[in-house]
N, C-alpha and C positions, 0 to 999 in steps of 0.2 A: 163637426163633432157629433157623434151619435147621441140620440136622446138618452139612452141608458147611461152613457158615460157622463153626460151633462148632469143628469139627475144624481149620480153618485157624487159628483163634485159639489152640487148644491147641498146635498145632505151632509157631506163632510164639512163644508164651510159653515153650515148652521151649527153643527156640533162644536166646531172650533169657537164660534161666536158665543155659544152657551158656556163652554168651558172657561172662556175668558171673562165671564160675568156680564155678557150681553152689552158690550160697549157700543156706543153709537159712532158712526163715521169711519168704521174700519172694514166695511163690507168688501172692498177691493182687496185689502190685505188678506182677509179670510178666504176669499175666492182663490187668490193666487197660491196661498199656502195649501189649500185643499187640492187644487189642480196639481201642484207639485207632488203631494203625497199620493194622489191617485196614479200619477204617471210612474212614480217609484214602485208602487204596488204592482202595476202592470208589468214593469220591467222585471220584477222579481217573480212574476207568475201568480200573484195573488188576485183572486177574483173577488168582486165586491159583494157577492152574496154570502161572504164569510167562508168560502171554501178555498183551500189552498191547492194550487196546481203545482206539481213539481217542476223545477226549472229543467230545460233541456239538458241532456247529458253533455258533460264537458269533454269527454274523450271515449275511446273504445272500451276502456276498462269500466266505465260507468253504466254501460248498457246491461239491462237485466233480461234474462231469457225467459 
C-alpha cells in the first residue's frame, strides 16, 4: 500500500473517530470504514487532495473533442 494512500486512510479513520465522539476500542472499525471509503473514492475517480477527476468515458458519445 503506497504511503500516501495509507496516510489518506489514517486521516479519514481519525476523522471518523472524531465524528463518532472519540470512542475507545473501535480503531479497527474506523480503519476498515476509512479504507472502504477511500477505495470507493478511488473507484469513482476522486483524489484525496480534494480534487475530482472525471470518470473515464462510458462510450463513444461521451468523448469530448
